[in-house]
C-alpha positions, 0 to 999 in steps of 0.5 A, a space after each residue: 601831764 606827761 608833756 607838762 612834766 617833760 617841759 618842766 624838767 627842760 626848763 627847771 634844769 636848763 636841758 635844751 636851748 635853741 639851736 641844740 643838736 640832740 642825739 637820742 640814745 635809742 634802745 627801742 624800749 618804751 622810755 627811749 621811744 616816748 622820749 624820741 616822740 616827745 622831742 619830735 613833737 616839741 622840736 619846733 616849740 623848743 627850737 631844736 636844730 637837729 635830732 637823730 637816733 643812736 642805737 648800739 646792738 649789744 648782740 646779747 640776745 641773738 635775733 632779738 638784738 637784730 630785731 631791735 636794731 631793725 626797729 630803730 631803723 624803721 622808727 627813724 624812717 617813719 619820723 624822718 630822722 637819721 639813725 646811727 647803728 653799730 654792732 658790738 659783741 659785748 659778751 666777748 668784750 666783757 670776758 676780754 676786759 674782765 668786767 661785767 657785761 653791764 659795765 662794758 655795755 655802758 662804756 661802749 654805748 657812751 663811746 659810740 655816742 661820743 664818736 657820733 657827736 664828734 663826727 656829726 656835730 651834735 652837742 647833746 645826748 638825750 637819754 631815757 632815764 626817768 624818776 623810777 630809774 633814779 629810785 632804782 639807782 639810789 636803792 642799788 647803791 644803798 644796798 651795795 654801800 656806795 656813798 658816791 652813787 646813793 645820791 643818784 644821777 642828775 638831770 644834766 651831766 655835762 652834755 648828757 640830758 635826761 628830759 624824762 627826769 620827773 616822770 615815773 615809769 607808769 606815766 611813760 607807759 600810759 603815755 605810750 599806750 594813749 598815743 599808740 606808740 609801738 616799742 620793743 620789750 626786752 624780756 631780760 628786764 624781767 629776769 630777777 637774777 639781775 640785781 637791778 631787776 630784783 630791786 625793780 620787781 621785788 624790793 621797790 614794790 614792797 617799799 612802795 607799800 610802806 611809802 606810796 610816794 617813794 619816787 618823790 621822796 627819793 627825788 628830793 633826797 637826791 637833790 639835797 644829797 647832790 647839793 651837800 656833795 657839791 658844797 663839800 667838794 668845792 671846799 675840799 678842792 680849795 683845801 687840796 690846792 694848798 698841798 702838792 707832792 707826796 708829803 704833807 704836814 698833819 698839823 695842817 689837815 688833822 683838825 679838819 672836820 671828818 667830812 672834809 678830811 676824808 674827801 681830801 685824803 681820797 683826792 690826795 692819795 688818788 692824785 699821787 697813786 691812782 688808787 681809790 681807798 675803800 670806805 673801810 680803809 678811809 674810815 680807819 685812816 681818818 680815825 688814826 689821824 684824829 685819835 692816835 699818836 706815834 707812827 703808823 703804816 698803811 698798805 695801799 694795795 701793795 704798790 704804795 705805803 702811806 706812813 704816818 710819822 707823828 706830824 707828817 703823812 707821806 706816800 712812798 712806793 713800796 719795795 718789799 724788803 728781804 728779812 735781815 737778821 740784826 741785833 743792836 744793843 742800847 743802854 739808857 742815855 745812848 742813841 743809835 741808827 738802825 740802818 735796816 729800818 732807817 730809824 734813829 733811836 735815842 734814849 734818856 732819863 726823865 725826872 718824875 717832876 718833868 715826866 708829865 711835861 715830856 709826855 704832854 709836849 712830845 707824844 712820840 715818847 715811850 717811857 718805862 720804869 727800868 734801871 739805867 744799868 740795863 742793856 736793851 736789844 733792838 732786833 726784828 721779830 722771830 718765831 715764837 715772839 709774844 707781846 703783853 698789851 696794856 690791860 692784859 695779864 697774859 701775852 699774845 702772839 706778836 703776829 696777832 698784835 701786828 694783825 690787830 695793828 693792821 701792819 701789812 704782812 710783807 712789812 712785819 719783818 722790817 719793823 724793829 723791836 725794843 727788847 729786854 731779855 725775852 720781853 718785847 717792850 716796844 714795837 718801835 713806832 707802833 705799840 708800847 707793851 704793858 711791861 714796866 709801866 709808869 706810876 705815881 711811885 716811879 723813880 727811874 723813868 727811861 724814855 725812848 724816841 724813834 725818828 725816821 732819818 
């Protein structure tokens, strides 16, 4: 049954072709040992041109790590295949790079494998990942809320092949026992203070009590998730080709389905900045683009800002500005340029009969029922400022309102406010206050519009 599933995976996923030169990632554990044994046994049947082992000594377990390396060398001698070995102090390297030991170990392993491929003319790397590993991986990413990882790994990714893909761990262990294959046991694989081991030894056994066919369920779910992802990524790539640079028209993207919009935004922002948004940031951005009007600013991890200005979306480098003190005055019917904010602010009177048309046709308008004889001020925030949101009978601290609006801390002093006496009417470009609302009996309607210049 093991050999049948092994050959099934090779055929179904086109893992091995005649004359392939395969480098086997060999740890000495049961998975890589059985993988190697099967490839050696079926080498002629599969018409494999060359096989070799690659063993990286991580130096994480002292003498045990050296014994694993010796085992790999002896295994190669026994079956008359070359063995490539290398020692790296993974623990020291992880401290230096400020990465987890698991991450650094994986990076160094594949770096080592690729060096051998290039130097020794191999064309594929075979790893011992199997169906139980796939289930663990999908569980791990599910627990950690990682959408990208939850679909698991594929049986073939570029030149990396996984011929044990359809086999469960217990099938591999039973095969090793049946054929009297000796292998090394890493005792750290049983320490449940590691998250993967906790999933392997504590969570999955409980889940299998509920669903005895857990691995098969995850296998098919992985297929479907990968198919969905490939289809949507292809669609997103086609959309992305139409957009270049740091400024795009929202009219061309905001009506995309959410499944395509968030993928497009993720790609576009990464291409321009090298920054991947968190799922929280991405979700909030999509909701804002879909549902809100006016201007918004998003802080992209301090180095860049993303500005939504009515019908455009633009990425800019963020240069922290010192707070500047300024005061402008404005009367209805006038316009002015706020140089500190790079904004032109205009005001005009609207008849009640045409008010609804204005609101419907220009979502950037903010309107109040106020006298056209009033003199309003434009200034930055100051200590003690309060703001009255719509639907509330009492004011809130302006600072708390800006936090609710997700305005980055370093930018709050740069946003101009439209003020009448001590009442903040508008956080310009962000939020209108509850003062002077328009109703069916309103007779004196004054509107304001802010435009970046």
